[in-house]
N, C-alpha and C positions, 0 to 999 in steps of 0.2 A: 787210315785212308789218307794218301798225300790230299795237300791242299788243293793242288791244282784239278786233280781228278773230282775232288768235293765240288768246288766251285763249276767244273765243265757240267757235271750231273744237275747241280741246281740251276744254273742256266739253261739247260736242256729241258728240265721239267717246267720251269717257269715260262720257258718261250713257247711251249705247245701250249699251256693255259692261255697264255696271251693272245696267240694267233686264234685259237678256238672262240675267244672274246670278239676279237676285230671280225672274223668271219660272220659271227652272228648279227654285230651292229651295222655290217656293211649288205647284209641280206635284204632281199625285198620284204622281208616281212616288217623291218624297221623303218621302210621307207615311206612316209607319207600315211602311214596306215594306225599310227597310235592314237588312240582316243585321248581327248584331255584329261579325262578322269583316270587313266592309267599313268600318266605320267609321275606323279608321285611314287607310285609301285614301281615303275621302270628305273626312277633314280635310287630307290631302296636298294632295288636289285645289285645295280651296277655298284653300289657303294658298299655292299655285302660283299659282292664278288671280290673287290680289291683287298678288302679286310682279310678274306680267307687266303688271298694270295699272298700278302703279306705275311700271315701265320706260317704260310706253306715255307716261305723262304727261310724261316728259322729255323722249323723241325722237320723238313725232309730229309736232311742228313744230320742226325742230333750228334752233338760233340761227346767226347768219351767222358764218363763220370768221373771226375776229380776229387773226391770227397777225401778228405786226410784230416789227421788228428789237429785240432785247435794249436795255432802256432803263437807264442807271445812276441810281442816287438821287444827288440833291445831298447827300453827307455830308461832314463835315471829315475830311481825310486828315491834317492836322498843325495842332496848335494850340500858340500860344506868345505872344511878344512881339516886336513890331516897336520897334528901339531906333535911333534917327539923332538925333545931337546933344540936344535937349531933349525932342524926342517920345519916349515910352516907353508903349507902350498893349498890350492884348492882342488877339490876332488869330486868325482861322481861314483855314485853307487850304484850297481845294476844287480837284478835278480839271477843267479848263477842256475838256477834249476827251473822246471817248467811242468808241469802237469799234461800228459798226453792221453788222459782217461777221456773217452768219448761221453758226452753228456747226452743223457736220454731225458725226455719229457713226459710227465704224467699226462695222459690223454683219457678223455671219455670215450671209451670204444665204440658206441654207437656212431657217434658222430665226428670222432678224432679231434675234439676241439681240445685246447690246453686246459688243465685244471688250473683254477685260480684259486688262491688262499688270501683270506681276509684276516685282519686282527679283529678278535672278538673277545669281549669281556663275558665271561660265564653267568655273570648278574644282569648286564645291561645291554648285551649283544655287541654289534657292529660300535667300533669307537674311532675317533679322529685322531690324526698323527699328533694333534697337541695335547691330547687326554692323557699321553703315555708319559710315564718318568720311570725310574730305576729305583730297585730297592732289593735288598738283602733277606733272606728268610732265615730269622735265627730260630723259630720254632715253627711246628707245622701250622702252614696258614698265617702266620704273623711275620709281618715285615718291617724293617725300617726304610725309610725312603732316604735316596741320596739325589741332591739338585746338581745341575750341570755346572754351577756355579761352585759347589763344593768339591766336584770331581776334578775340576780346572785348578784349584787351589792345592790339590794334592799331587797333580801333575809335575813331574821334573823340569826344571827350566830347560826349553828348547833352545839348547846351545848347537849352534851348526859347526860342530867340531867332533873330530874322532881322536880322541888324544890317546898315544901310546904310551904305557906306563913304565914297561919293563918288557925282556925278552927271556923265554925258558928253553930249556933242551925238549925236544919233540917228546921224548918218553913221558915227560911230568903230564901231559894231557892225554887221557884215555877217551877212545871213541864215544862213550856212553855221555860225555861232556857237550860234543859238539850238536847245535841245533840246526838253523837256517844258514847255507853258505849264500854269499853276495861276491861279485867282483867290483873291485876297484879300479877305477883309471884315473888320469890328471884331467883335471877341467881346464882346457885351454892350452895353447902350445906354451906358453910362459911357465907351465908346472911342469913339464916332460921332463926336462933335465933334473930336476930335484926328484921325480917320481921314479926316473930311470936309476938314478944314483943309490937310491934307498931300496930299490927292489933288487939289484945286482947284490948289494951288501948282504940283505937279507938271504939272497940265494946261496951265497958263499958260506955263510954262517949255518944254514940249516936248521934256524930256532924258529920259535913260534914267537911273535910279538903279542903282548896281553895289552888290552886297552878298553876304553867303554865310549858310548856313546848313545845321544837320546834318539829315538827313531819310534814314531808311532804313539808318542806321549809315554813312552816306557824308557827307563834307561838300561842299556843292555851290555853286559861283559862280553867282550868279543876276542877272537884270537885271530891273528894274521899270519900268512905264510905265502910262497911263490907258487905260482902255476904259468907255466909259460911267458908270457909277457905280462900277466896280469896279477896283481896282488889279491888274494883272497881274504876275504873278511867273513869269517862265520861266527853268529852268535853263540855264545855258550850257557847252558843251562846253570843256575845257581844251584847251590848245594840242597837247599830246601825241595828242589824239584826233582831230584835223584833219590830213589826209592834205595832204602838200605838192605843189603842182602840178606841182611840177619832177621828180616820178617819172614822169609820164607821157612815154614816149619819143615817142609819137606827135606831140607838141607842140614837140620840140626842134629839128625841120627847120626853117630859115629858108624864109621865101617873101618873093616882091616884092608890094608893095601896089599894088592897082590903083584910082587915084583915082574912076574913072567908075563903077566897080562897088559902091564904098564908097558914093558918093554915092547910087547906085539904091537899095541896100540903106537907106540913111536915108530916102530918099522913101517906100520901102514902110512902114518902120516908122511914118512920120508917118500915113501913109495909113490905116494898120489900129489906129491907137491908138484905144482906147475905154474907157468908164468900166468897171471891172471889178465884176461884180454876181455874187459866188461863190455865191450862193444858187441863181441858176438852174442851176447845173452839178449832176448827179445820177449816183450810181454805178448804171449800167445794167445791170451785169450784177447787182448785189443786187437790183435792183428785178425782174429776169426771174427770179432764183432764187425770191424771195419769191411770185410771181404762181405759179410751178411748183409750189411747196409748198402753196401754198393750194388749188390745183385738186384737187392729190391727196388732201388732208385732206377736201375736199369729196365726193370720190369716194367715199371710206371711209365718210365719216358717212351719205351716202345708201343705201349697201349695206347697213350696220348697222341705218338705220332701216326699210327695207324687209323685212330679214329678222327683225325684231323686231315690227313690224306684224304680218307674215304668221302667225307664232307666235301672237301674242296672239288673232287673228281666228281662227285653227285652235281654241286651245283655247276661245274663247268658244262656237264653235259645238258643240264637246264638251260643254261644261257645260249647255248649253241642253237636252239630250237628245236631239238629232239625231246625235250622234257616237258612234262605238263605244267609245272606252274608258270613259267614264262608263255608258253604258247596258247595257254588259255587265256591270260591277260591280254595277249595281242592280237587275239583275233577278232574279228569284227562281230558283233551280236547277230545271230540269225534272223533273218526276216521275219516278222510275223505276219500270220496269214489272215486275209481280211473276213471279217464274218460277214454271213449271207444272212439276209433278212427271210425269216420264215413266211410264205405266203399264207395269207388267210383266206377265208371262205369268202369275204368280199370283194376279192380282187377277180377281175375279169381275166 
């Protein structure tokens, strides 16, 4: 709905309510006929009316539901210096990916309150934050504890530097090694020239830079390559983190190769080879979940709007003089009939 039309309808609705109130206030019923004990009630109803009027201004024409997946701001996660031979300049590192998964809360169905989880000891019940320590279970039910001081001494020295060690050809790194990608950008105008020069040299070479950096109390092996105007820094998995294919028992059995079927598979691969346009692929489940949430929110808003408008209209009728609540409060008490004395037999 256009904004001008929305404002016009809102002003028209509120204007009618305001005129109803003014006519009721200026009518003869409110002139000199309000008992003193009714004044507090009159003031309450007046305040209540304008409260409902303000609510009506906000909900008479509700805005379109604009629920969307959570977006993360582009803020630097790590700052330091890039060091490679003669290059040494300040940089910032940003997260290159984000999760658009819609977060659903666990609720208590009868009252729709959020479920809370507390830290409990199976022996002593609820515990305080200062009573928690870390430990390693070396046998079932047996632990060795590690203090924060001991863990701090083991952590690598927090050097604010990304050191590039050497460069390799792209086929040397298989996709299985790549872990978490980040964007790297120059930190300040003085670093832009050096950053741009290194980026263009890497672009023309088509090679990966290999280096290391300390982030989140852990030393990471990283790979660097160029994407558009940024340099991508991706953490790499160490050799101990990649499982050996030889552990798969299902692949150990030897089978004969069928040249005809291999050629048929190769022909099918060539036939179905296309350019990969990854932007055309969407998460269907998340889109359907978002549409369902929007429809439910719209239903709740419509129900709240209808209830509030009905309440406001009912009160507007009451303060206009036609409703029972205000009318009864503003009327004078009916005159009481005088009691006549009963005649007795002694009267003449």
